[in-house]
C-alpha positions in Angstrom: 25.0 71.2 140.8 26.5 68.6 138.5 27.5 71.3 136.1 29.3 73.4 138.7 31.1 70.3 140.0 32.3 69.6 136.4 33.6 73.2 136.1 35.6 72.8 139.3 36.9 69.3 138.6 38.0 70.1 135.0 40.8 72.5 135.8 41.9 70.1 138.6 42.0 67.2 136.1 44.0 69.3 133.7 46.5 70.3 136.5 46.9 66.7 137.6 47.5 65.5 134.0 50.1 68.2 133.4 51.7 67.5 136.8 52.1 63.8 136.2 53.2 64.4 132.6 56.0 66.6 134.0 57.0 63.9 136.4 57.2 61.3 133.6 59.3 63.7 131.5 61.6 64.5 134.4 62.2 60.9 135.1 63.5 60.2 131.6 67.3 59.5 132.0 69.6 62.0 130.4 72.3 60.2 128.3 75.4 61.4 126.5 77.3 59.3 123.9 80.9 59.8 123.1 82.0 57.9 119.9 85.0 57.4 117.7 82.6 57.0 114.8 85.2 57.3 112.1 87.3 54.3 113.3 85.1 51.4 112.4 81.6 50.6 111.2 79.8 49.5 114.4 79.7 53.0 116.0 77.0 54.1 113.6 74.9 51.1 114.5 75.3 52.0 118.2 74.4 55.6 117.5 71.3 54.7 115.6 70.1 52.4 118.3 70.5 54.9 121.1 69.0 57.8 119.1 65.9 55.6 118.4 65.4 54.7 122.1 62.3 56.5 123.4 62.9 55.7 127.1 65.9 57.9 127.4 66.8 61.5 126.5 69.9 61.6 124.4 71.2 65.1 125.1 74.6 64.8 123.4 76.7 63.0 120.9 80.4 64.0 120.9 83.1 62.9 118.5 86.2 61.1 119.8 89.6 60.7 118.1 91.2 57.4 117.2 94.8 58.4 117.0 97.1 55.4 117.1 100.8 54.6 116.1 99.7 52.9 112.8 98.7 56.3 111.4 102.3 57.3 111.5 103.9 54.3 109.7 101.3 52.9 107.4 99.7 54.4 104.3 96.2 53.0 105.1 94.0 52.7 108.1 90.9 50.7 107.4 89.6 52.4 104.2 91.4 55.7 104.9 94.6 57.2 103.6 96.5 58.0 106.7 98.3 61.0 105.2 96.5 64.1 106.6 93.8 62.1 108.3 92.2 64.1 111.1 90.6 61.3 113.1 88.2 63.4 115.3 87.1 65.4 112.3 86.1 62.2 110.6 84.2 61.0 113.6 82.5 64.4 113.7 81.6 64.2 110.0 79.9 60.9 110.4 78.1 61.9 113.6 76.5 64.8 111.8 75.8 62.6 108.8 73.8 60.1 110.7 72.0 62.6 112.9 70.9 64.4 109.8 69.7 61.2 108.2 67.6 60.4 111.3 66.4 64.0 111.5 68.0 64.6 114.9 70.5 67.4 114.4 68.8 69.0 117.4 70.9 66.7 119.6 74.0 68.5 120.7 77.0 67.2 118.7 80.2 69.0 119.7 83.7 68.3 118.3 85.9 66.4 120.7 89.7 66.4 121.4 92.1 65.6 118.7 94.6 63.8 121.0 95.0 62.1 124.3 95.2 63.9 127.6 98.7 64.4 129.1 101.7 63.1 127.1 103.1 59.8 125.9 104.7 59.2 129.3 101.6 60.0 131.3 100.3 63.2 133.1 96.8 64.5 133.2 96.7 67.7 131.1 93.1 68.0 129.8 92.0 68.7 126.3 89.7 71.7 126.5 87.6 70.8 123.5 84.0 71.8 122.7 82.9 68.3 123.7 84.5 68.5 127.2 82.9 71.9 127.8 79.6 70.7 126.5 79.7 67.7 128.9 80.4 70.0 131.8 77.5 72.3 130.8 75.1 69.4 130.3 75.8 68.1 133.9 75.5 71.5 135.5 72.2 72.1 133.7 70.6 69.0 135.3 68.3 69.3 138.3 70.2 68.7 141.5 68.9 65.2 142.1 69.6 63.9 138.5 72.8 62.4 137.0 74.1 62.2 133.5 74.8 58.8 132.1 77.8 59.0 129.8 78.5 56.1 127.4 82.0 56.0 125.7 82.8 53.7 122.8 86.2 55.1 122.0 89.1 56.8 123.7 87.9 58.3 126.9 89.6 61.7 126.4 86.6 63.9 126.3 85.1 62.6 129.5 88.4 62.6 131.4 89.1 66.2 130.2 85.7 67.3 131.5 86.3 65.8 134.9 89.8 67.4 135.1 88.4 70.8 134.1 85.4 70.6 136.4 86.1 68.0 139.2 82.9 69.1 141.0 80.7 67.2 138.4 82.2 63.8 139.4 79.3 62.8 141.6 76.8 63.8 138.9 78.0 61.3 136.3 77.6 57.6 135.8 80.0 56.2 133.1 79.6 53.1 131.0 82.6 52.4 128.7 83.7 49.9 126.1 87.3 48.8 126.6 89.9 46.6 128.2 89.5 43.1 129.4 88.9 41.6 132.8 88.8 37.9 133.5 86.0 37.4 136.1 87.7 34.1 137.3 91.3 35.2 137.6 90.3 38.9 138.2 93.2 39.9 136.0 92.9 43.1 133.9 94.4 43.6 130.5 94.6 47.2 129.2 96.1 46.1 125.8 93.0 47.1 123.9 92.5 49.7 121.1 90.2 52.2 122.9 92.3 52.1 126.0 95.6 52.3 124.2 94.4 55.4 122.3 94.2 57.2 125.7 95.7 55.1 128.5 96.1 58.3 130.5 92.4 59.0 130.4 91.5 55.4 131.5 94.0 55.5 134.3 92.7 58.9 135.5 89.1 57.5 135.6 90.2 54.3 137.4 92.1 56.4 140.0 89.2 58.8 140.5 87.9 57.8 143.9 84.1 57.5 144.1 83.6 57.8 140.3 80.8 55.5 139.1 82.4 53.4 136.3 81.1 50.3 134.5 83.2 48.7 131.8 82.0 46.6 128.9 85.0 44.4 128.7 85.9 42.9 125.3 85.4 39.3 126.1 81.8 40.0 127.0 81.1 42.0 123.9 82.7 39.6 121.5 79.7 37.3 121.2 77.6 40.0 119.5 78.3 39.4 115.9 76.4 40.4 112.7 76.7 38.5 109.5 77.2 40.6 106.4 74.6 39.2 104.0 72.0 38.9 106.7 72.7 42.5 107.7 72.4 43.7 104.1 69.2 41.8 103.7 67.6 43.4 106.8 68.6 47.0 106.0 66.3 49.1 104.0 68.2 51.0 101.3 65.2 53.4 100.9 65.7 54.6 104.4 68.5 57.2 104.6 69.9 56.1 108.0 69.8 52.4 107.1 71.5 53.0 103.8 74.4 54.7 105.7 74.7 51.6 107.9 74.9 49.3 104.8 77.3 51.6 102.9 79.6 51.9 105.9 80.1 48.1 106.0 80.6 48.1 102.3 83.2 50.9 102.4 85.1 50.0 105.6 84.9 46.2 105.8 83.6 44.7 102.6 85.8 41.6 103.0 84.4 40.7 106.4 81.6 38.1 106.4 81.0 38.8 110.1 81.7 41.7 112.3 81.8 41.9 116.1 79.5 44.8 117.1 81.6 45.9 120.0 80.0 49.4 120.4 76.4 48.1 120.0 77.0 45.6 122.7 77.5 48.4 125.3 74.5 50.3 124.1 72.3 47.2 124.3 73.6 46.2 127.7 72.9 49.8 129.0 69.3 49.8 127.5 68.5 46.2 128.4 70.3 45.3 131.7 68.2 42.2 132.1 70.1 40.6 129.3 73.6 41.3 130.7 75.5 40.2 133.8 77.5 42.7 135.8 80.0 41.9 138.4 81.7 44.1 140.9 85.5 43.9 140.5 88.6 45.5 141.8 90.5 48.1 139.7 93.8 46.9 138.2 96.6 46.6 140.8 98.6 49.4 139.3 95.7 51.8 139.9 94.1 53.1 143.1 92.4 50.1 144.6 88.7 50.5 144.5 85.6 48.7 143.3 84.1 49.3 139.8 81.7 47.3 137.7 82.2 45.1 134.6 79.9 43.4 132.2 81.0 39.8 132.2 78.3 38.1 130.0 75.6 39.2 127.5 72.7 37.6 125.7 73.8 38.3 122.2 70.6 36.9 120.6 68.4 39.2 122.7 70.7 42.1 121.9 70.5 41.4 118.1 66.7 40.9 118.2 66.3 44.2 120.1 68.4 46.1 117.6 66.5 45.0 114.6 63.2 45.5 116.3 64.2 49.1 117.3 65.6 49.9 113.9 62.3 49.0 112.1 60.1 51.2 114.4 
Protein backbone atom coordinates (compact mmCIF):
# COMPACT_ATOMS: atom_id res chain seq x y z
CA UNK A 1 0.00 0.00 0.00
CA UNK A 2 2.82 2.34 0.92
CA UNK A 3 4.63 1.40 -2.26
CA UNK A 4 1.59 2.19 -4.44
CA UNK A 5 1.09 5.54 -2.69
CA UNK A 6 4.68 6.40 -3.44
CA UNK A 7 4.17 5.57 -7.11
CA UNK A 8 1.17 7.90 -7.26
CA UNK A 9 2.74 10.70 -5.23
CA UNK A 10 6.03 10.79 -7.08
CA UNK A 11 4.71 12.05 -10.47
CA UNK A 12 2.55 14.56 -8.57
CA UNK A 13 5.62 15.79 -6.71
CA UNK A 14 7.55 16.11 -9.97
CA UNK A 15 4.65 18.03 -11.55
CA UNK A 16 4.39 20.41 -8.58
CA UNK A 17 8.15 21.02 -8.62
CA UNK A 18 8.16 21.78 -12.33
CA UNK A 19 5.04 23.94 -12.00
CA UNK A 20 6.50 26.13 -9.27
CA UNK A 21 9.84 26.27 -11.06
CA UNK A 22 8.03 27.61 -14.11
CA UNK A 23 6.27 30.23 -11.98
CA UNK A 24 9.57 31.36 -10.47
CA UNK A 25 11.14 31.65 -13.90
CA UNK A 26 8.15 33.51 -15.32
CA UNK A 27 8.32 36.05 -12.51
CA UNK A 28 11.89 37.02 -13.35
CA UNK A 29 11.67 40.59 -14.64
CA UNK A 30 12.73 41.08 -18.25
CA UNK A 31 15.15 43.99 -18.63
CA UNK A 32 16.68 45.81 -21.60
CA UNK A 33 19.71 48.12 -21.31
CA UNK A 34 20.46 50.85 -23.87
CA UNK A 35 23.97 52.27 -23.47
CA UNK A 36 26.24 54.82 -25.13
CA UNK A 37 29.14 52.66 -23.99
CA UNK A 38 31.73 54.32 -26.19
CA UNK A 39 31.30 57.73 -24.59
CA UNK A 40 32.82 57.33 -21.13
CA UNK A 41 34.09 54.60 -18.83
CA UNK A 42 31.21 54.09 -16.40
CA UNK A 43 28.87 52.45 -18.93
CA UNK A 44 30.96 49.28 -18.81
CA UNK A 45 30.68 49.12 -15.02
CA UNK A 46 26.92 49.50 -15.33
CA UNK A 47 26.72 46.75 -17.94
CA UNK A 48 28.78 44.31 -15.91
CA UNK A 49 26.66 44.92 -12.82
CA UNK A 50 23.39 44.32 -14.67
CA UNK A 51 24.65 41.26 -16.54
CA UNK A 52 25.75 39.68 -13.25
CA UNK A 53 22.39 40.22 -11.52
CA UNK A 54 20.66 36.83 -11.05
CA UNK A 55 17.26 38.24 -10.05
CA UNK A 56 16.50 39.70 -13.49
CA UNK A 57 16.52 38.41 -17.05
CA UNK A 58 18.61 40.75 -19.21
CA UNK A 59 17.12 40.16 -22.65
CA UNK A 60 18.92 42.93 -24.55
CA UNK A 61 21.83 45.35 -24.63
CA UNK A 62 21.63 47.91 -27.42
CA UNK A 63 24.18 50.50 -28.45
CA UNK A 64 23.44 54.22 -28.36
CA UNK A 65 25.17 57.05 -30.20
CA UNK A 66 26.84 59.96 -28.43
CA UNK A 67 26.82 62.48 -31.25
CA UNK A 68 27.46 66.01 -30.02
CA UNK A 69 28.65 69.33 -31.55
CA UNK A 70 32.18 68.94 -30.18
CA UNK A 71 32.80 66.13 -32.66
CA UNK A 72 32.54 68.67 -35.46
CA UNK A 73 34.91 71.31 -34.13
CA UNK A 74 37.52 69.55 -31.98
CA UNK A 75 40.16 67.02 -32.95
CA UNK A 76 39.69 64.92 -29.81
CA UNK A 77 36.74 63.65 -27.81
CA UNK A 78 37.93 61.96 -24.62
CA UNK A 79 40.58 59.57 -25.94
CA UNK A 80 39.15 59.42 -29.49
CA UNK A 81 40.20 61.17 -32.65
CA UNK A 82 36.97 62.81 -33.78
CA UNK A 83 37.72 62.53 -37.49
CA UNK A 84 35.72 59.62 -38.84
CA UNK A 85 34.41 58.62 -35.41
CA UNK A 86 31.21 56.57 -35.65
CA UNK A 87 29.89 56.87 -32.12
CA UNK A 88 27.26 54.14 -32.17
CA UNK A 89 29.72 51.73 -33.80
CA UNK A 90 32.14 52.36 -30.93
CA UNK A 91 29.40 51.69 -28.39
CA UNK A 92 28.54 48.50 -30.25
CA UNK A 93 32.18 47.36 -30.30
CA UNK A 94 32.49 47.75 -26.54
CA UNK A 95 29.13 46.09 -25.87
CA UNK A 96 30.27 43.03 -27.76
CA UNK A 97 33.69 43.12 -26.11
CA UNK A 98 32.33 43.08 -22.56
CA UNK A 99 29.62 40.50 -23.31
CA UNK A 100 32.25 38.20 -24.78
CA UNK A 101 34.49 38.66 -21.75
CA UNK A 102 31.63 37.73 -19.41
CA UNK A 103 30.59 34.84 -21.65
CA UNK A 104 27.15 36.30 -22.41
CA UNK A 105 27.10 36.93 -26.14
CA UNK A 106 23.80 35.05 -26.04
CA UNK A 107 22.19 38.30 -24.84
CA UNK A 108 20.70 40.15 -27.79
CA UNK A 109 22.98 43.09 -28.64
CA UNK A 110 21.65 44.98 -31.69
CA UNK A 111 23.16 48.09 -33.22
CA UNK A 112 21.35 51.32 -32.40
CA UNK A 113 20.66 54.52 -34.32
CA UNK A 114 23.53 56.69 -35.50
CA UNK A 115 21.75 60.01 -34.85
CA UNK A 116 18.85 61.66 -33.01
CA UNK A 117 15.23 61.36 -34.01
CA UNK A 118 13.77 64.22 -36.05
CA UNK A 119 15.97 67.16 -37.01
CA UNK A 120 17.91 69.92 -35.27
CA UNK A 121 14.77 72.04 -34.99
CA UNK A 122 12.62 69.23 -33.59
CA UNK A 123 10.17 66.73 -35.16
CA UNK A 124 9.69 63.07 -34.32
CA UNK A 125 10.97 61.10 -37.30
CA UNK A 126 12.13 57.73 -35.89
CA UNK A 127 15.42 55.98 -36.59
CA UNK A 128 14.48 52.51 -37.77
CA UNK A 129 17.58 50.80 -36.36
CA UNK A 130 18.11 47.15 -35.48
CA UNK A 131 17.90 48.18 -31.83
CA UNK A 132 14.50 49.85 -32.23
CA UNK A 133 13.12 46.82 -34.06
CA UNK A 134 14.59 44.45 -31.47
CA UNK A 135 12.99 46.40 -28.62
CA UNK A 136 9.62 46.16 -30.36
CA UNK A 137 10.08 42.43 -30.90
CA UNK A 138 11.13 41.87 -27.28
CA UNK A 139 8.01 43.61 -25.96
CA UNK A 140 5.67 41.74 -28.30
CA UNK A 141 7.26 38.44 -27.30
CA UNK A 142 6.33 38.90 -23.64
CA UNK A 143 3.30 37.18 -22.11
CA UNK A 144 0.36 39.54 -22.03
CA UNK A 145 0.61 40.31 -18.30
CA UNK A 146 4.34 41.15 -18.34
CA UNK A 147 6.20 44.40 -19.03
CA UNK A 148 9.70 45.12 -20.25
CA UNK A 149 11.83 47.38 -18.08
CA UNK A 150 14.07 49.48 -20.33
CA UNK A 151 17.04 51.28 -18.78
CA UNK A 152 18.72 54.00 -20.84
CA UNK A 153 22.09 55.48 -19.91
CA UNK A 154 22.66 57.58 -23.03
CA UNK A 155 20.61 59.37 -25.66
CA UNK A 156 17.08 57.96 -25.67
CA UNK A 157 16.91 57.61 -29.45
CA UNK A 158 16.41 53.85 -29.69
CA UNK A 159 13.55 53.72 -27.20
CA UNK A 160 11.77 56.75 -28.65
CA UNK A 161 12.10 55.32 -32.15
CA UNK A 162 10.63 52.00 -31.04
CA UNK A 163 7.62 53.76 -29.53
CA UNK A 164 7.08 55.93 -32.61
CA UNK A 165 7.31 52.89 -34.89
CA UNK A 166 5.05 50.76 -32.68
CA UNK A 167 2.93 52.98 -30.40
CA UNK A 168 0.91 49.98 -29.28
CA UNK A 169 3.81 48.81 -27.04
CA UNK A 170 3.66 51.93 -24.83
CA UNK A 171 1.72 50.28 -22.02
CA UNK A 172 4.07 47.29 -22.00
CA UNK A 173 7.19 49.29 -21.09
CA UNK A 174 8.54 50.85 -17.93
CA UNK A 175 11.43 53.22 -18.57
CA UNK A 176 14.27 54.16 -16.20
CA UNK A 177 16.64 56.76 -17.62
CA UNK A 178 19.75 58.69 -16.62
CA UNK A 179 19.58 62.33 -17.58
CA UNK A 180 18.50 65.91 -16.88
CA UNK A 181 18.21 67.59 -13.51
CA UNK A 182 15.17 68.23 -11.35
CA UNK A 183 15.37 70.17 -8.11
CA UNK A 184 12.89 68.49 -5.72
CA UNK A 185 12.51 71.71 -3.68
CA UNK A 186 11.97 74.24 -6.45
CA UNK A 187 10.52 71.62 -8.84
CA UNK A 188 12.52 73.23 -11.64
CA UNK A 189 13.82 71.07 -14.50
CA UNK A 190 17.07 71.60 -16.39
CA UNK A 191 17.54 69.71 -19.67
CA UNK A 192 21.03 71.13 -20.18
CA UNK A 193 22.70 67.74 -19.75
CA UNK A 194 24.81 65.57 -22.07
CA UNK A 195 22.47 62.61 -22.60
CA UNK A 196 19.44 64.84 -23.10
CA UNK A 197 21.24 67.27 -25.41
CA UNK A 198 22.33 64.37 -27.62
CA UNK A 199 18.65 63.74 -28.39
CA UNK A 200 16.40 66.39 -26.90
CA UNK A 201 13.73 65.39 -29.41
CA UNK A 202 13.60 61.89 -27.94
CA UNK A 203 13.36 63.13 -24.37
CA UNK A 204 10.59 65.58 -25.24
CA UNK A 205 8.72 62.85 -27.09
CA UNK A 206 8.81 60.55 -24.06
CA UNK A 207 7.84 63.36 -21.69
CA UNK A 208 4.85 64.18 -23.90
CA UNK A 209 3.77 60.56 -24.21
CA UNK A 210 0.64 60.43 -22.08
CA UNK A 211 0.53 57.41 -19.78
CA UNK A 212 4.13 56.36 -20.44
CA UNK A 213 5.81 55.04 -17.28
CA UNK A 214 8.98 57.11 -16.93
CA UNK A 215 11.46 57.35 -14.03
CA UNK A 216 14.46 59.66 -14.30
CA UNK A 217 17.78 59.33 -12.47
CA UNK A 218 18.56 63.02 -12.29
CA UNK A 219 22.18 64.08 -12.20
CA UNK A 220 22.18 65.71 -8.79
CA UNK A 221 21.10 62.38 -7.28
CA UNK A 222 23.67 60.30 -9.16
CA UNK A 223 26.57 62.66 -8.45
CA UNK A 224 27.37 61.25 -5.02
CA UNK A 225 28.35 57.82 -6.40
CA UNK A 226 32.06 58.30 -7.02
CA UNK A 227 34.87 55.78 -7.38
CA UNK A 228 38.49 56.54 -6.55
CA UNK A 229 41.02 55.52 -9.18
CA UNK A 230 43.65 53.73 -7.06
CA UNK A 231 41.04 52.00 -4.91
CA UNK A 232 39.27 50.82 -8.06
CA UNK A 233 42.49 49.53 -9.61
CA UNK A 234 43.29 47.70 -6.36
CA UNK A 235 39.89 45.99 -6.25
CA UNK A 236 39.83 44.90 -9.89
CA UNK A 237 41.34 41.53 -10.74
CA UNK A 238 43.48 41.78 -13.88
CA UNK A 239 43.37 38.01 -14.35
CA UNK A 240 39.62 38.27 -14.92
CA UNK A 241 38.87 39.28 -18.52
CA UNK A 242 35.88 41.49 -17.74
CA UNK A 243 37.52 43.21 -14.78
CA UNK A 244 40.64 43.89 -16.82
CA UNK A 245 38.47 45.65 -19.40
CA UNK A 246 37.04 47.84 -16.62
CA UNK A 247 40.51 48.82 -15.44
CA UNK A 248 41.87 49.36 -18.95
CA UNK A 249 38.90 51.55 -19.81
CA UNK A 250 39.71 53.95 -16.96
CA UNK A 251 43.38 53.98 -17.91
CA UNK A 252 42.60 54.63 -21.59
CA UNK A 253 39.79 57.16 -21.25
CA UNK A 254 40.36 59.01 -18.01
CA UNK A 255 43.86 58.29 -16.65
CA UNK A 256 44.18 61.82 -15.23
CA UNK A 257 41.06 61.54 -13.07
CA UNK A 258 41.64 60.53 -9.45
CA UNK A 259 37.87 60.11 -9.00
CA UNK A 260 35.02 59.52 -11.40
CA UNK A 261 31.29 59.96 -10.94
CA UNK A 262 29.70 56.63 -11.82
CA UNK A 263 26.59 58.16 -13.36
CA UNK A 264 25.41 55.10 -15.26
CA UNK A 265 26.09 52.69 -12.43
CA UNK A 266 23.95 54.86 -10.14
CA UNK A 267 20.87 54.17 -12.27
CA UNK A 268 21.55 50.43 -12.39
CA UNK A 269 22.06 50.21 -8.64
CA UNK A 270 18.94 52.28 -7.92
CA UNK A 271 16.92 50.00 -10.18
CA UNK A 272 18.26 46.83 -8.57
CA UNK A 273 18.22 48.15 -5.00
CA UNK A 274 15.24 50.52 -4.67
CA UNK A 275 15.48 50.38 -0.88
CA UNK A 276 18.66 52.48 -1.13
CA UNK A 277 17.15 55.21 -3.31
CA UNK A 278 14.44 57.81 -2.82
CA UNK A 279 11.90 58.43 -5.58
CA UNK A 280 9.58 61.39 -5.78
CA UNK A 281 6.63 61.97 -8.09
CA UNK A 282 7.18 65.22 -9.98
CA UNK A 283 5.50 67.17 -12.75
CA UNK A 284 7.01 67.16 -16.21
CA UNK A 285 8.74 70.37 -17.34
CA UNK A 286 6.34 73.27 -18.08
CA UNK A 287 7.15 73.29 -21.80
CA UNK A 288 6.02 69.67 -22.06
CA UNK A 289 2.63 68.03 -21.68
CA UNK A 290 1.78 68.36 -18.01
CA UNK A 291 1.75 64.96 -16.40
CA UNK A 292 3.33 63.13 -13.49
CA UNK A 293 6.56 61.19 -13.81
CA UNK A 294 9.02 59.89 -11.21
CA UNK A 295 12.53 61.00 -10.32
CA UNK A 296 15.26 59.66 -8.07
CA UNK A 297 16.14 62.49 -5.70
CA UNK A 298 18.62 60.78 -3.36
CA UNK A 299 20.75 57.64 -3.26
CA UNK A 300 22.80 55.78 -0.67
CA UNK A 301 26.13 55.89 -2.47
CA UNK A 302 27.93 53.66 0.04
CA UNK A 303 25.31 50.95 -0.25
CA UNK A 304 25.53 51.17 -4.03
CA UNK A 305 29.32 50.92 -4.08
CA UNK A 306 29.34 48.00 -1.64
CA UNK A 307 26.73 46.20 -3.72
CA UNK A 308 28.71 46.69 -6.93
CA UNK A 309 31.92 45.23 -5.54
CA UNK A 310 30.10 42.35 -3.87
CA UNK A 311 28.31 41.48 -7.12
CA UNK A 312 31.50 41.80 -9.17
CA UNK A 313 33.36 39.27 -7.02
CA UNK A 314 30.64 36.62 -7.25
